[in-house]
N, C-alpha and C positions, 0 to 999 in steps of 0.2 A: 559187774556194774559198769565196767568200761564199755562193754558191748551194748548195754542198755542205753547209755548216753549217746553212743554213736548212732544207734537206731533212732533215738528221738531227734537228733540233729538232722539226720537224713530226712526224716518225716517232715521236720519243720522247713527244710529247704525245698522239699517237693511241694509243700503247701504254698510257700511264697512264689515258687515258679508257676504253679497253677493259677494263682490269683493274677499274676502278671499276664499270663496268656489270656485269661478271661477278660481283663481290662483292655488288652490289645484287640481282642476280637470285637469288643463292644465299640471301640473307637473307629473301626473300619466298617461302615454300613454295607449291607448286602445290596445288590442291584435293586431289589424290590424296595428297600428303604430309601435308596437314592431317588427312586421314582416318586415315592410319596412326598419327599421334601420338595422336589421340583414342581409338583402339582399344586402347591399352596398358592392361592391367588395373590398377585402383586398388590391388589387393593388393600390387603390386610396391612401391608407395610405403610401404604399411604395414609390409612386411617390412624395408624400409630403415630406418624409424624404430625398429622393435623391435631391429634389430641395433645401432643406435646406442645404444639404452638399455642393452642388455646389455654393450656395450663400455664404456660409462660405469661400470657396476657393477664390471666385472672390473678396472678401473683404480683402484678405490676405495682410498684410504689409510685403513686401519683404525686405531683408537686403539691406543696402545702397551699391551703386556701383555694383549691380548685373544687368544683362541685359537679355533680352528675348531670349529664344532658343526654337526651335521647335523639338520635339522628332522625331527621324528618325527610319527607319526600323531596326529591330534587336537590338534596344537599350533598356536598362532597367535602373532603378534607380542606381543600383550598378555600372554599366559600366560608366555612365556619372559622378557619384559622384567621382569615382576613378580618373578620368581625372582632377579633380579639388581639390584633396586632402581632400575630404569629405567622410563621411560614407553615406550609402544609407539612413539611418534614418535622418541624418542631412539635406540631400537634400529634403526629403519628408516633414520634419517639417518646413523648411524654406519656402516651397511652400504651406504650410497648407494642405497637402494631407494626407489622412488617411492611405493609403497603396498603394502597387503596382497596385491594381485594378484601381486606379485613374491615372495611368501612362500609357498612350497609344500613339500610333503613331499619329502625327499631332497635339498633344496638345502643347500649349505654356507654358513653365515653365521659371523660372529665375535661372541663374547660375552666379558664380563670374565672374567679368570682368578680364579675363586673357586669354592668347592664349591657345586655346584648343590643347591638344595633339592629333595627328592624330590617327584615328582608325587603329588598326593593321590589315594589309592585309596579308592573307596567299597566297603566290605566287603559281601558278600552277606548278605541277611536269613537268620538262622539262630539256633538255640539251641545254644550251645557247651557248656553244662553244665546238667544237670537230674538231681537225685538226692535220695533220702531219707537221713536220718541213720541209719536202721536198715533192714536187709533183712528182718527177721523181727519181727512185732509181734503183740500180742493185740488182740482187738476192744475198742474204746473207748480204746485207748492214744492219747496225743498224740505225734505225730511231726512232724518239721520237714522241709519240702521247700525245696530251694535251687535257683535257676536263674540263668543268665546269658545274656542276649540279645546278638545282634550285628547290625550294620547299622543301617539307618534305622528303628529300632523306635519305633512310635507308640503301641501299646497291648499289654498283656500280660494274658492270662486264664489261670486255673488251674481244673481240675476233675477229674472222674472219668470213666472209660470204663466204661459198663454196657451190655452187649448191643450193642456197636458204636455206642452213642450217647453223645455228650458231654454231661455234666451239670455245669454251671458251679458252682464253689464260691466263687470270688472274681474280681473284675475290677478294672481301673484300677490294676494293680500296676506297680511300677518295672521298668525294664529289667533290672537286676540286684537280686536280693533273696531273701528267704526268708519262709516262712509256716508257722505251726503249724496242723495240722489233726487232727481226731479220726478215728481208724480206725473205719469202720462196723462194726456188728454185725448183719449181715443174712444170715449163713450162707455167705458167700463165703470161699474159702480163699486168695484173692489179690486185692489191690486194685491197679488200674491207674490211675495219675494222669497227667494230661496238662497241659503248659503250652503255650500258643499265643501266638506273637508276631506282630504285624501291622504293616505299614508303611502301612496305609490302602488298599492295593490287593490284597495277597495276605497269606495267613496260613500260618505254618510251625509245626509241632507237634513236640514231643518227649515221650517217655513214660518212666515209671519204675514198676517193680512192687514191691509190698511183700507178702511171704508172711505169712499169718496162721496162728497156732496155732488149733486147734479146741477149743472148750469142751465140745462134745458128741461122742459117738461114734455111728457108724452101728449100726442094729439088725440088720444082716445083713452078710455077707461073700460074695464079695470086695467091699470097700468102693469106692465110686466116688470120683472126684476132687471136691474141694470140701469145705467144712465143712458139717455138717448142722445143721439147727435141732433144738431139743429134740423128741424123738419124741412123737407124739400117739397114745395108746392109748385106743381107744374101740370102740363097737359098729359093725359094718359090715353091710351087706345086699347080697348079690350074686345075680344070676341070669344064666345063660349062655344065649346064643342061637346060631342057626346061624352067624352071621358076626360074633360079638363078644359083649359082655356089658355089663351096667349095674351099677355099684356106687354105693350110696347110703350117705352118712355122716350119720346123724341129728344128731350133735353140731354139724356144720357146716351142716346142711341143704343139702347139695350132692349133685348127681348127676354121675357121670362116665360118659360113653357111649363105650365102646371098640369101634370098628368096625375090623376087620382091614385093615391097610394104610393107615389114615388117622390124622389128628391127633385127639387126644381132644377131645370136646366137654364143657365144664363148664357145668352149669346150676344156678343157685340155686333154692331151693324156690319163690320168688316168680316165677321165670321159666319154670316148667313149661308146656309147650305144651298147648293145649286140642284134643282130638281132635274131628274133624268126624263120625266114625263111632264111636259108643260100643260097638257090638256087632260082634264078629267071630266067624266060625266057625273054631275052631281044629281043624286036622286031628288025628285020634286019636293019631297018632304023636308029637305034641308036647305040651308042658305049657302050662297056663294061666299067663299073666303075673300075678305077685302084685299085689295091690291097691296096695301102696306104690309100685310101679314102673309100674303100668298106664297111668296118664295120660301119662307120658313116652313109653313104648314105643308107645302107640296113635297118636301123631302120624304123619302120612303119611311124612315124610322119615325119621324114626328107625326106624319099623317096616319100611319098605322096605330100609333099610340093614342092619338087624340080622337080619331074618327072624323065625322063631318060636323060642320057648324050648325048649331041649333038656334042661334040668334044672329042678328045682323051685328056688324061692328059698331061699338059704342065709344064715342069720344067724350071725355069728362075731365074735370080738374081733380087731380088726386094728390095724396100726401104720402111721403115715404120717410121713415126714420130707421136708424140702425142702432144696435147696442153691441158692446163687446163684453163677453162674459168669459169665465174660466172654461166653460164648455164650448166656446166658439162664438163667432159673429152671427148675429141674427138680424134679419130685415123684416120690417113691418110696412106694408103698403095698403092703401085704401083701394078696394075693388069697386067696380061700377055698381055693385049691389049694395054698397054701404058697409059690407063686412071687411074685416081686416085679414089679409093673407099674411101668415107668419111662415118664414122659411129660412134655411141656412144650410151650410155645407154639412153633409152627412145627416141631415134631418128631413124626415118626410114632412111636407108642407101641411099646414092646417089652417083652419078658419076660426077667427075670433069674432063673436057677435058683440059689438060695443054696447055699453050701457048709456042710456040717454041721461042728460042732466049732469 
């Protein structure tokens, strides 16, 4: 029996020693096992940390009487906190958030129950109101223009629109205000005023129109648009050529060269061109150019454009009026034929047949 007990004891000891060796072998990984552990991607540990962070936030105990709010576009912790009298850190701590990195559009957070202050909106740069105190005025009347700017207005200018060009009347004006201006007396039947507001980078304009009464009447009908200047009645001199005519007004000492299909050329007496060839042979079927017009006609450009004279020179009493419009100044004069010649800068001249009676 004693031998049996000793044998069992020895077997038990060997069993315990074998288990210890097995556990020790399991605790020391083989090189292959070490390689497997080293190859585990580090991202797995990062994901585990992120999950723990989110779990921490979802288990957050929010202050009493706070309600859920969804973060909107262009909002950050500082902006929302300021609307509720909190600091950005107080808002983050109350929502168990670590930093602004956890603060993103669409996330639900908790904020104090109080009426939120509206987000500040920057109004677009514009002129919300611009008008005159009258819609109809006489030349030289004093009218009042009133305007109201909107947005980040840094400067205000006011002026007139003439022939699509802005002519400044006043500058350094207030964002909202009014200004008295004198209506011009330059033959126009309508005055267009502009107010321009600027934020330092761009400029926005608004316009208002004032219709004018006419102090003068046209010397012919049908009457054109626009108010006329007082008519000039004086002596004219005209000669007609193959492709147009020349009209000279001694009172103004001005020559008007009318070439078919072209813009009228106006020359002052002092600007008359000097001909390089004083003598020309005029074909027998044409007329000599009168002395008063000869020097102008004899210049190469004008002679080639007009051709030879088909009538003698004609002296007559003519009329001339002008008008000023948004499109530009126009002149109307009575030709020797009784027709009205209409012309202006940038405009091909034309003929108006007046109505009798």
